[in-house]
C-alpha positions as CSV (number, residue, x, y, z in Angstrom):
1,X,17.9,9.5,-7.4
2,X,15.7,12.0,-5.6
3,X,14.0,12.9,-8.8
4,X,13.3,9.2,-9.4
5,X,11.6,8.9,-6.0
6,X,9.6,12.1,-6.6
7,X,8.4,10.7,-10.0
8,X,7.4,7.4,-8.3
9,X,5.4,9.3,-5.7
10,X,3.5,11.1,-8.4
11,X,2.7,7.9,-10.2
12,X,1.7,6.1,-7.1
13,X,-0.6,9.0,-6.1
14,X,-2.9,8.3,-9.1
15,X,-2.3,4.5,-9.0
16,X,-3.7,4.5,-5.4
17,X,-6.9,6.1,-6.6
18,X,-7.7,3.6,-9.3
19,X,-7.1,0.6,-7.0
20,X,-9.3,2.1,-4.3
21,X,-12.1,2.2,-6.8
22,X,-11.9,-1.6,-7.2
23,X,-13.3,-2.2,-3.7
24,X,-14.8,1.2,-2.6
25,X,-18.3,0.3,-3.9
26,X,-18.8,-2.8,-1.9
27,X,-19.9,-1.1,1.4
28,X,-22.2,1.3,-0.5
29,X,-24.5,-1.4,-2.0
30,X,-27.6,-0.5,0.3
31,X,-27.1,3.2,-0.3
32,X,-26.9,2.8,-4.1
33,X,-30.1,0.7,-4.1
34,X,-32.0,3.3,-2.2
35,X,-30.3,6.5,-3.4
36,X,-30.3,6.0,-7.2
37,X,-32.6,3.9,-6.9
38,X,-31.2,0.7,-8.4
39,X,-31.9,-3.0,-8.2
40,X,-29.4,-5.4,-6.8
41,X,-28.6,-6.6,-10.3
42,X,-27.9,-3.0,-11.4
43,X,-25.6,-2.4,-8.4
44,X,-23.8,-5.7,-9.3
45,X,-23.2,-4.2,-12.7
46,X,-21.8,-1.0,-11.2
47,X,-18.9,-3.1,-9.7
48,X,-18.5,-5.7,-12.4
49,X,-18.4,-3.4,-15.4
50,X,-15.4,-1.5,-13.8
51,X,-13.6,-4.8,-13.4
52,X,-14.4,-5.8,-16.9
53,X,-13.2,-2.7,-18.6
54,X,-10.2,-2.5,-16.3
55,X,-9.0,-6.1,-17.1
56,X,-9.7,-6.5,-20.8
57,X,-7.6,-3.7,-22.3
58,X,-4.5,-4.1,-20.1
59,X,-2.5,-6.1,-22.8
60,X,-3.1,-3.3,-25.3
61,X,-2.4,-0.6,-22.8
62,X,1.1,-2.0,-22.1
63,X,2.0,-2.0,-25.8
64,X,0.6,1.5,-26.3
65,X,2.9,2.8,-23.5
66,X,5.9,1.2,-25.2
67,X,5.0,2.8,-28.5
68,X,3.8,6.3,-27.5
69,X,5.5,6.7,-24.1
70,X,4.3,5.6,-20.6
71,X,3.9,9.1,-19.3
72,X,1.6,10.1,-22.1
73,X,-0.6,7.0,-21.7
74,X,-0.6,7.4,-17.9
75,X,-1.8,11.0,-18.3
76,X,-4.4,10.1,-20.8
77,X,-5.8,7.4,-18.6
78,X,-5.7,9.7,-15.6
79,X,-7.7,12.4,-17.4
80,X,-10.3,9.9,-18.6
81,X,-10.6,8.4,-15.1
82,X,-11.0,11.8,-13.4
83,X,-13.7,12.9,-15.9
84,X,-15.5,9.6,-15.6
85,X,-15.5,10.0,-11.8
86,X,-17.3,13.3,-12.1
87,X,-19.8,11.6,-14.4
88,X,-20.3,8.8,-11.9
89,X,-21.1,11.3,-9.1
90,X,-23.6,13.2,-11.3
91,X,-25.4,10.1,-12.5
92,X,-29.1,10.2,-11.8
93,X,-29.8,6.6,-12.7
94,X,-28.3,3.2,-12.7
95,X,-27.7,3.1,-16.5
96,X,-25.7,6.4,-16.4
97,X,-23.6,5.2,-13.5
98,X,-22.9,1.8,-15.1
99,X,-21.8,3.6,-18.3
100,X,-19.5,6.0,-16.4
101,X,-18.0,3.2,-14.4
102,X,-17.1,1.4,-17.7
103,X,-15.2,4.6,-18.9
104,X,-13.5,4.7,-15.4
105,X,-12.2,1.2,-16.0
106,X,-10.8,2.1,-19.4
107,X,-8.9,5.0,-17.8
108,X,-7.6,2.7,-15.1
109,X,-6.4,0.2,-17.7
110,X,-4.4,2.8,-19.5
111,X,-2.6,3.8,-16.3
112,X,-1.7,0.5,-14.6
113,X,1.0,-1.0,-16.9
114,X,2.8,2.4,-17.2
115,X,3.5,2.6,-13.4
116,X,5.3,-0.7,-13.4
117,X,7.2,0.1,-16.7
118,X,8.4,3.4,-15.1
119,X,9.8,1.6,-12.1
120,X,12.0,-0.5,-14.3
121,X,13.2,2.7,-16.0
122,X,13.7,4.9,-12.9
123,X,15.2,2.2,-10.7
124,X,17.4,-0.1,-12.8
125,X,19.7,-1.0,-9.9
126,X,17.4,-1.2,-6.8
127,X,14.1,-2.1,-8.3
128,X,13.1,-4.1,-5.2
129,X,13.0,-1.0,-3.0
130,X,10.8,0.9,-5.6
131,X,8.6,-2.1,-6.0
132,X,8.2,-2.1,-2.2
133,X,6.7,1.4,-2.4
134,X,4.5,0.3,-5.3
135,X,3.4,-2.8,-3.5
136,X,2.7,-0.8,-0.4
137,X,0.4,1.4,-2.4
138,X,-1.3,-1.6,-4.2
139,X,-2.0,-3.5,-0.9
140,X,-3.0,-0.4,1.0
141,X,-5.4,0.8,-1.7
142,X,-7.2,-2.5,-2.0
143,X,-7.9,-2.8,1.8
144,X,-8.5,1.0,2.2
145,X,-11.4,1.0,-0.3
146,X,-14.1,-0.4,2.1
147,X,-13.0,2.0,4.9
148,X,-13.0,5.0,2.7
149,X,-16.3,4.0,1.0
150,X,-18.0,3.6,4.4
151,X,-16.8,6.9,5.6
152,X,-17.9,8.8,2.5
153,X,-21.2,7.0,2.1
154,X,-22.3,7.5,5.7
155,X,-21.0,11.1,6.0
156,X,-21.9,12.6,2.7
157,X,-23.7,10.1,0.5
158,X,-22.7,7.6,-2.1
159,X,-22.0,10.3,-4.7
160,X,-18.8,11.3,-2.8
161,X,-17.3,7.9,-3.4
162,X,-16.8,9.2,-6.9
163,X,-16.6,13.0,-6.4
164,X,-13.6,12.6,-4.1
165,X,-11.6,11.3,-7.2
166,X,-12.0,14.7,-9.0
167,X,-9.7,16.8,-6.7
168,X,-7.4,13.8,-6.2
169,X,-7.2,13.3,-10.0
170,X,-6.4,17.0,-10.6
171,X,-3.6,16.9,-8.0
172,X,-2.3,13.6,-9.6
173,X,-2.3,15.2,-13.1
174,X,-0.3,18.2,-11.8
175,X,2.2,16.0,-10.0
176,X,2.8,13.8,-13.1
177,X,3.3,16.9,-15.3
178,X,5.8,18.4,-12.8
179,X,7.7,15.3,-11.6
180,X,7.5,12.5,-14.1
181,X,9.9,12.6,-17.1
182,X,8.6,12.1,-20.6
183,X,10.4,8.9,-21.1
184,X,10.1,7.5,-24.7
185,X,11.1,3.8,-25.0
186,X,10.6,4.3,-28.7
187,X,9.9,0.7,-29.4
188,X,8.4,0.9,-32.8
189,X,5.9,-1.9,-32.2
190,X,3.7,-3.1,-35.0
191,X,0.1,-3.1,-33.9
192,X,-1.2,-6.7,-34.1
193,X,-4.8,-5.8,-35.1
194,X,-6.1,-9.5,-35.2
195,X,-4.4,-10.1,-31.9
196,X,-6.0,-7.0,-30.3
197,X,-9.5,-8.0,-31.6
198,X,-9.2,-11.7,-30.6
199,X,-7.8,-11.1,-27.1
200,X,-10.2,-8.3,-26.3
201,X,-13.3,-10.2,-27.4
202,X,-12.1,-13.5,-25.9
203,X,-11.2,-12.0,-22.5
204,X,-14.5,-10.0,-22.5
205,X,-16.6,-13.1,-23.1
206,X,-14.8,-15.1,-20.5
207,X,-14.9,-12.4,-17.8
208,X,-18.5,-11.5,-18.6
209,X,-19.6,-15.1,-18.5
210,X,-17.9,-15.8,-15.1
211,X,-18.8,-12.5,-13.5
212,X,-22.4,-12.5,-14.5
213,X,-23.1,-16.2,-14.9
214,X,-25.8,-16.1,-12.3
215,X,-27.9,-13.6,-14.3
216,X,-28.6,-15.9,-17.3
217,X,-29.7,-19.5,-17.9
218,X,-27.1,-22.2,-18.0
219,X,-27.2,-22.6,-21.8
220,X,-26.6,-18.9,-22.4
221,X,-23.7,-18.9,-19.9
222,X,-22.1,-22.0,-21.4
223,X,-22.4,-20.5,-24.9
224,X,-20.7,-17.2,-23.7
225,X,-17.9,-19.1,-22.0
226,X,-17.4,-21.5,-24.9
227,X,-17.2,-18.5,-27.3
228,X,-14.6,-16.9,-25.0
229,X,-12.5,-20.1,-24.9
230,X,-12.6,-20.4,-28.7
231,X,-11.5,-16.8,-29.2
232,X,-8.7,-17.1,-26.6
233,X,-7.4,-20.3,-28.3
234,X,-7.6,-18.6,-31.7
235,X,-5.6,-15.6,-30.2
236,X,-2.9,-17.9,-28.9
237,X,-2.7,-19.7,-32.2
238,X,-2.3,-16.4,-34.0
239,X,0.4,-15.2,-31.5
240,X,2.3,-18.4,-32.4
241,X,1.9,-17.9,-36.1
242,X,2.2,-14.1,-36.3
243,X,5.3,-13.5,-38.6
244,X,5.8,-10.0,-37.3
245,X,5.4,-8.7,-33.8
246,X,2.6,-10.4,-31.7
247,X,0.6,-8.6,-29.1
248,X,1.5,-11.3,-26.6
249,X,5.2,-12.3,-27.0
250,X,5.1,-16.0,-26.1
251,X,8.8,-15.9,-25.3
252,X,7.9,-14.0,-22.1
253,X,6.8,-17.4,-20.8
254,X,10.2,-18.9,-21.2
255,X,10.9,-17.1,-17.9
256,X,9.8,-19.3,-15.0
257,X,9.7,-16.2,-12.8
258,X,7.3,-14.5,-15.1
259,X,5.1,-17.5,-15.9
260,X,4.6,-18.6,-12.3
261,X,4.6,-15.1,-11.0
262,X,1.7,-14.2,-13.3
263,X,-0.2,-17.4,-12.2
264,X,0.4,-16.5,-8.6
265,X,-1.0,-13.0,-9.3
266,X,-4.2,-14.6,-10.6
267,X,-4.7,-16.6,-7.4
268,X,-3.9,-13.6,-5.2
269,X,-6.4,-11.4,-7.0
270,X,-9.0,-14.2,-6.7
271,X,-8.4,-14.5,-2.9
272,X,-8.5,-10.8,-2.2
273,X,-11.8,-10.4,-4.0
274,X,-13.3,-13.5,-2.5
275,X,-12.3,-12.4,1.0
276,X,-14.0,-9.0,1.1
277,X,-17.5,-10.0,0.0
278,X,-18.3,-12.5,2.8
279,X,-16.3,-10.6,5.4
280,X,-18.1,-7.2,4.8
281,X,-21.5,-9.0,4.7
282,X,-20.8,-10.8,8.0
283,X,-19.6,-7.6,9.7
284,X,-22.7,-5.5,8.6
285,X,-25.5,-8.1,8.5
286,X,-24.6,-10.4,11.4
287,X,-22.5,-8.2,13.8
288,X,-24.7,-5.1,13.0
289,X,-21.9,-2.7,12.0
290,X,-22.6,0.4,9.9
291,X,-20.7,0.8,6.6
292,X,-18.3,3.2,8.3
293,X,-17.7,0.8,11.2
294,X,-17.2,-2.2,9.0
295,X,-14.7,-0.2,6.8
296,X,-12.8,1.2,9.8
297,X,-12.7,-2.2,11.5
298,X,-10.4,-3.3,8.7
299,X,-8.2,-0.2,9.0
300,X,-5.4,-1.9,11.1
301,X,-5.0,-4.5,8.4
302,X,-4.3,-1.6,6.0
303,X,-1.8,0.0,8.3
304,X,0.1,-3.2,8.8
305,X,0.2,-3.9,5.1
306,X,1.5,-0.4,4.3
307,X,4.2,-0.5,6.9
308,X,5.6,-3.9,5.9
309,X,5.5,-3.6,2.1
310,X,8.6,-1.3,1.7
311,X,10.7,-3.5,3.9
312,X,9.6,-6.6,1.9
313,X,10.6,-4.8,-1.3
314,X,14.1,-3.9,0.0
315,X,14.5,-7.4,1.3
316,X,13.7,-8.9,-2.1
317,X,16.8,-7.0,-3.4
318,X,19.0,-9.2,-1.1
319,X,17.3,-12.6,-1.0
320,X,15.3,-14.7,-3.5
321,X,11.9,-12.9,-3.5
322,X,9.9,-16.2,-3.8
323,X,10.7,-17.1,-0.2
324,X,9.2,-13.8,1.0
325,X,6.2,-14.3,-1.2
326,X,5.6,-17.8,0.1
327,X,5.8,-16.6,3.7
328,X,3.3,-13.9,3.0
329,X,0.9,-16.2,1.3
330,X,1.0,-18.6,4.2
331,X,0.4,-15.8,6.7
332,X,-2.5,-14.4,4.6
333,X,-4.1,-17.9,4.4
334,X,-3.7,-18.4,8.1
335,X,-5.3,-15.0,8.8
336,X,-8.4,-15.3,6.7
337,X,-8.7,-19.0,7.7
338,X,-8.8,-18.1,11.4
339,X,-11.4,-15.5,10.8
340,X,-13.6,-18.0,8.9
341,X,-13.3,-20.6,11.7
342,X,-14.3,-18.3,14.6
343,X,-17.0,-16.3,12.8
344,X,-20.4,-16.8,14.5
345,X,-23.5,-14.8,15.6
346,X,-22.9,-12.6,18.6
347,X,-19.1,-12.9,18.4
348,X,-17.1,-10.1,20.0
349,X,-15.7,-8.4,17.0
350,X,-12.3,-7.9,18.6
351,X,-11.8,-11.6,18.4
352,X,-11.4,-11.2,14.7
353,X,-8.5,-8.6,15.0
354,X,-5.6,-11.1,15.3
355,X,-6.6,-12.9,12.1
356,X,-7.1,-9.6,10.2
357,X,-3.7,-8.3,11.4
358,X,-2.2,-11.6,10.1
359,X,-3.9,-10.9,6.8
360,X,-2.2,-7.5,6.8
361,X,1.1,-9.1,7.4
362,X,0.6,-11.4,4.4
363,X,-0.7,-8.7,2.1
364,X,2.2,-6.4,3.0
365,X,4.8,-9.0,2.2
366,X,3.4,-10.3,-1.0
367,X,2.9,-7.5,-3.6
368,X,6.3,-5.9,-3.6
369,X,8.5,-9.0,-4.0
370,X,6.0,-10.6,-6.4
371,X,5.9,-7.7,-8.7
372,X,9.7,-7.3,-8.7
373,X,10.5,-11.0,-9.1
374,X,7.9,-11.6,-11.8
375,X,9.3,-9.0,-14.2
376,X,13.0,-9.5,-13.3
377,X,15.0,-10.7,-16.3
378,X,12.6,-9.5,-19.0
379,X,14.1,-7.7,-21.9
380,X,13.7,-3.9,-21.7
381,X,11.5,-3.8,-24.9
382,X,9.2,-6.5,-23.4
383,X,8.6,-4.8,-20.0
384,X,5.5,-2.9,-21.1
385,X,3.9,-6.1,-22.5
386,X,5.0,-8.0,-19.4
387,X,3.6,-5.4,-17.0
388,X,0.3,-5.5,-18.9
389,X,0.0,-9.3,-18.7
390,X,1.0,-9.3,-15.0
391,X,-1.6,-6.7,-14.1
392,X,-4.2,-8.2,-16.3
393,X,-3.7,-11.6,-14.5
394,X,-4.4,-10.0,-11.2
395,X,-7.5,-8.2,-12.4
396,X,-8.9,-11.3,-14.0
397,X,-8.2,-13.1,-10.7
398,X,-10.3,-10.3,-9.0
399,X,-13.2,-11.0,-11.3
400,X,-13.0,-14.8,-10.8
401,X,-12.9,-14.4,-7.0
402,X,-15.8,-12.0,-6.9
403,X,-17.9,-14.3,-9.0
404,X,-17.0,-17.4,-7.1
405,X,-17.6,-15.8,-3.7
406,X,-21.0,-14.4,-4.8
407,X,-22.0,-17.9,-6.1
408,X,-20.8,-19.7,-3.0
409,X,-22.6,-17.3,-0.7
410,X,-25.8,-18.2,-2.4
411,X,-25.5,-22.0,-2.6
412,X,-23.3,-22.9,0.5
413,X,-26.0,-22.5,3.1
414,X,-29.3,-20.9,3.8
415,X,-27.7,-19.5,7.0
416,X,-25.8,-16.3,6.2
417,X,-23.1,-16.8,8.9
418,X,-22.4,-20.4,7.8
419,X,-22.3,-19.3,4.1
420,X,-19.9,-16.5,5.0
421,X,-17.6,-18.9,6.9
422,X,-17.5,-21.4,4.1
423,X,-16.9,-18.7,1.5
424,X,-14.0,-17.2,3.5
425,X,-12.3,-20.6,3.6
426,X,-12.2,-20.6,-0.2
427,X,-9.6,-17.7,-0.4
428,X,-7.6,-19.4,2.3
429,X,-7.3,-22.6,0.2
430,X,-6.5,-20.6,-2.9
431,X,-3.7,-18.8,-1.2
432,X,-2.1,-22.1,-0.2
433,X,-2.3,-23.0,-3.9
434,X,-0.6,-19.7,-4.7
435,X,2.2,-20.6,-2.3
436,X,2.8,-23.7,-4.3
437,X,3.0,-21.8,-7.6
438,X,5.2,-19.2,-6.1
439,X,7.6,-21.9,-5.0
440,X,8.0,-22.8,-8.7
441,X,9.4,-19.3,-9.5
442,X,13.1,-18.9,-10.2
443,X,14.9,-15.7,-9.4
444,X,16.5,-14.0,-12.4
445,X,18.9,-11.2,-12.7
446,X,17.5,-7.8,-13.6
447,X,18.8,-6.9,-17.0
448,X,20.8,-3.7,-17.5
449,X,19.0,-0.8,-19.1
């Protein structure tokens, strides 16, 4: 058992790094515009291209891990991510940085499903406790990104947002080689080439159209989104008709826990991305905080989340996880909703702390039981595919939330504070919707391995 926990630590070390990079760029936008230099549109691409290349290949990455071994895929992704981070820091123009971030996303996509698949292998009897650690890392990393980004940008320059990944990545590679077993599920999957092509192109078109819809005219955006819908429908039709082994086993969705858990994951990803954009802009632009101050101001939320996640994971081994999830979602919605309602010019920033701490309580009690409950009951040979779908759902939610928040900030009001308040109410409402979908989950017994 000690070896299992050591292996999980090694996997979470690298997993933390790739999730931090989902939010670390947000507080560095002004520095990137002046330091590269880059236009606002180009800086937007620096963030969105990472989300795109992270989300789109996750289905394929899960199946590749089943076929060639999760440790090998995780290591390959870790090497690619670390090398791309060095490329990011050395980039001397926006185009080079955008290209490097795209490669970073591919590395992250290769790693993510493998960490969840390993938990099912290493902890067949007490998955909830292990998912508690994994959820703690996921929640902490997401809310740590802005704080770490502010610290590095203000102290050393924007390049160090990426350079810091190089030594961390080298340590992570060493830990995986030393501590993680070369588990081989040896599921001899057939590779569904039409499914891979249709799903990749369809998801790319949908995510691209939503994330970057404001950059093109309405006709072009509509055409891109329509193309994505057609390709996704064609993909689902092919998965139903595929006589061999589909990329997306539709029988996964006979599990209510998996179906509604994945949908809940989309809504949570949406809410987290939609929360950070208006909140960080409000703290920096209206309350006059520096990037470092804005990032550190959210530090207590990170600490609360990290402390509670392991306990939530262990508790989900004893009671139906959906009740823990629902409680966390309501707390999270109440926290960000209260911040939205009291935000105004000249506000004493300390008045925001209770709401942010409540957000931390919510985040800390959501990820662990949601991950555990969603994949509980899946057949061992489907866990890789299930982990890929679940993680892809959350990443697509991130893209949708980021795009929706950006659009709402522009159209809600000409007053920045009012626009931020309205936009922060959006994730609060979405989280209440997520509580409804979580209530539809049904706990299922974890299968023996």
